[in-house]
C-alpha positions, 0 to 999 in steps of 0.5 A, a space after each residue: 277431397 270434395 264431398 257433397 253437403 249432407 243433412 242426415 247422413 247415409 239415408 238422406 244421401 240415398 233418398 236424394 236420388 229419388 227425391 229431387 226437384 229434377 226428374 232423374 236421368 236413366 242410364 241407358 243400357 246399364 242394368 245392375 244384377 242383384 242376386 240372393 243365393 240359395 242354400 239348404 239348412 236343416 230344421 233348427 240349424 243356422 244358414 247363410 246366404 250371400 247377396 251379390 251385385 254384378 254388371 255394375 257399370 264403370 261409373 259405379 254406384 253411389 247409393 243403393 237401397 232394397 229389401 229382402 222378404 222372407 217367411 218369418 214362420 220358417 226363418 229367423 234373420 239374426 244379422 246382416 254383414 256387409 260383404 267384400 264389395 263394400 268399399 270400407 275405405 269410403 268411411 274415411 273419405 265421406 265426411 257424413 260417415 261421422 253420422 250413420 255408417 255408410 252400410 245400414 240394415 234393418 230387420 223387421 221380424 214381424 213383417 218378414 223383411 230386411 232392408 239394406 242401404 249403402 250410400 256415400 256423399 263423396 263425389 270421388 267415384 273411386 270410393 263407390 261400389 264397383 266390380 262384381 261381388 258380395 254386397 252383404 251376407 244374410 245369416 239366420 236360423 231355420 225354425 225347429 218345427 219347419 217341414 223338411 223340403 219346405 222352401 222359404 223364398 228370399 225375394 228382392 223388393 223395393 224398400 217399403 217406405 214413402 218416396 220421401 217423408 210426407 209424400 203419401 206416395 209409396 216407393 215402388 223402385 229399388 234405389 240404385 244410382 249416382 249423382 252427376 253434375 248435380 243431377 241424379 242418375 238412376 241405374 236399372 236393376 234386375 233381380 235373381 231371388 234366392 231361397 232356403 230349403 229345409 233339409 240336407 243338401 241334395 247334389 243333382 250335378 253330374 259326376 265329374 270325370 277323373 281327367 282334370 284339364 287345369 285351367 279349362 273352367 268352361 270345359 271347351 278344350 282350351 284355356 283362355 280368358 273366358 275361363 277366368 271370367 267364368 270363375 268370377 261370374 260363378 263367385 259373384 252371381 252364383 244363382 246364374 253362373 254357379 253349379 246349379 245356375 240358370 244360365 246354360 253356360 254355368 260352371 260344372 263340377 268338372 269346371 270347378 275341378 279344372 279351375 282350382 289351380 291355386 294350390 294355396 287355397 282349396 276350392 274355387 276363388 278369385 286367386 284361381 282366376 288371377 293365376 289363369 290370367 297370369 298364365 295367359 299373359 305368360 307371367 308364369 309358364 304352367 298352371 
């Protein structure tokens, strides 16, 4: 398997997308969605939020870097764990992986931000980031003296660094893209910020009806591929398609009940979407 020559591992591979003698090509009409979840946690308690990626183009992502800012007076970030979307098998394909790991994070509790970088030097796109899902999970605790009802924003921003060492120019972009034919290709990004609200979870959704129509996730009266798609959208991009999502067609409590067709795991998972697809393909006779 061919790999590209690297000098200092993952960070250098990431920076090579923006530090190149040739201006990067911008992929037209392709925008990657980066979203941070929203959650509630009481003062002194632990919290966990997912950072998810959606709408990754078929080319995949070879390198990605961004930061998430937070109020360090309210929140303490304790760890960042890579998510299921990260292709762990890329470690074996990337000869630079003997240096830094492909996924790295750095917590700056003084200034209140956490930086995240994923990149690989392998040119085999099967090892790149593809599909929708959880990129990483941020975990931490809420300050014991935090005021109930306070909202600590989690904002996605470019990493605070120079465009390259010694340039004197601040970085102003989220790094996202890949290399093609020796030239960097930059992917546009859009962000959906998250938050941690201090206090107990308050449910504001409508009470579901007692009648469950198995498989009808979007509650339109029929079971079709749109139902499987909505399950995956709600899991990969909860801020937009989750229970209280910003999109007008986000999943509802009734939809979650209708979509929970996999008896082996309680609650909505990708297995429910898979079972609906099998039903539509007539591989199984009922949901």
